[in-house]
N, C-alpha and C positions, 0 to 999 in steps of 0.2 A: 314335429317339424315346425308347427306354429310357434313353439317356444323359441326356436332358433331365430325366427323372424322377429319375434317380440324382443329378443336380446339386442337386435340392431335398431330398436326404436320404431319398428314397423308393425304392420298388421296385414293379414291377407283375408279379406272378406269373401274371396272367390273360391275358397277351398272346396266347399260342397258342390259348387257349380262345376269346378274342374273335375272333381270326382265323378259327378254324373255324366259329364261329357266324355271323359276317358272310359268310363264304364259303358256308355252307349256305343262308342267307337269299337271297343273290344267285343261287345255283344253282337254288334252287326257283323263284325269280322268272323266271329265264331259261328254265327248263323249262316253266313255266306260260304264258309269253308269248314264244315263240320268235322272233317278228318284231320284238321290241324291239331297238333298236340296242345294241351291246356297250358303248358309252360310258355309256348310261343304267344298265346293269347294274353297271358299275364305280363310278359315282357312288352307286348304292344301297349297294354294299358299303362304300364309304368312309363314307357317312352312318351306316349301322348300326354300324360299328366305332367311330366317333366318339361315337355315342349311348351305347354300352356303356362306353366309356372315360370319358365324362362322368359316368356313374353312379358309377364308382370315385372320380372326383374329388369328386363331391358328398359321398359318404360320408366321404372323407378330410378334405376342407377344411371342411365344415360341421358334421360330427359329431365331428371330431377322433379318429377311430378310426385306429390305426396302419396305414400302407399295407400292411404284410405281412399283417395280419389281414383287411383288406378284400379284397385281391386274391386271397388264398388262398380266401376264401369265394366270391368271384365266379368264380374259376376253376371251382369245382365247379358253381355255378349255371349258368354259360354252357354248360358241357359237357352238363348235364342238359337245357337248353333246346334244344340241337341234336337230341337224341333226341326231345323232345316235338314240335318243329315238323316234323320229318321223319316223325313217326308211327312211328319205329323202323325205317323202310324205308331201303334203300340208294339212293343216287342215282348213276347211272353216266353215262358219256359218251353212251350210247344215248338218254338222256333229254334231252340238251342239243341246242341248235341247232348247225349247222355253224360259224356265226360264233363262238359261245362256245367251242367245242372248238378251233378253229383260231387264235384270238387269241394264245395264248402262243407259237405257232409263227411269228408275224410277225417279220420281220427287216429293219427299215429300215436302210439303209446297211450291211447285212451284220452288224448287231449285233442280238441278240434284244431284243424290245420290253421284256421284264421287266428286262433290264440297263439299258435307257434309263430306266425308272421308278426303279430303285434309284439310279442316278447322279443323277437330278433331285432325289430326296428327300435324298440325302446332301449335295448342293450347297446345297439349300434350307435344311437344318438348319445347315450351316456358316455361311451368311449370317445366318440367324436368330440363332444363338447368339453370333456374334461382332460383328454390326453393328446389332442392334436393341436398344432399351431393354428390351423384355420378355425377350429372350434373356439379356442381361447381368444382369438382375435375378435370373435363376435361379441364377447363381453366387453372388450375394449371399445369397439365401435359404439355399442349402446351406452357405455359409461361416459365416454367423452370422445365424440367423433373427431374433433379438432386434434386432440392429442394423439388419437389413433393414426390420423393422417400423417402427423409429424413423426410418428414412430415407424413410418414406412408401410403401414397396412393399406393395401389396395381396397378401398371401401367399395367401389363399384363392382369389382370382381367378387367380393364376398356377398354383396347383395344379390348378384346374379345366382350365386351358388345356393343361398338359402331359399330363394323363391323357386328355383328349379327343384331343389330337394323337397320342398313342401308340395310341389306339384307331383313329384314322383311318388311320394308317400300317399 
């Protein structure tokens, strides 16, 4: 996902903070509602990550603030939000449901589920970047933004998309 951003001549320094924040939100949700299916917790984490990635994209695409400035600022903001929403408290596996704790240990076909996710994301991005008009447009935006604009590529929309995708991933 970071590669898609780099293709547009951008950078996202807040990826790890966004990951930590969306992880904390989903962990707090899982702790508060232990009977909720793990799939719903994963969807929540993806949604929260995409939302905060979209905030980066909005600031970059609509306000024309350089990506490094935006994402350096949101890096600190997202880290601070983790502390605020957790109330400064630690969250341990003792606070989680067994399904939440055991999910990363699931090994379908002998391969860890997290590796399956990583492979699906990598294959998905390969297909997206090489075989979709939106993905190919990212190369045009990074190669020559002026020419891309004259070709009719909606650069702000594509920037929103790549930052939201990076947040979701």
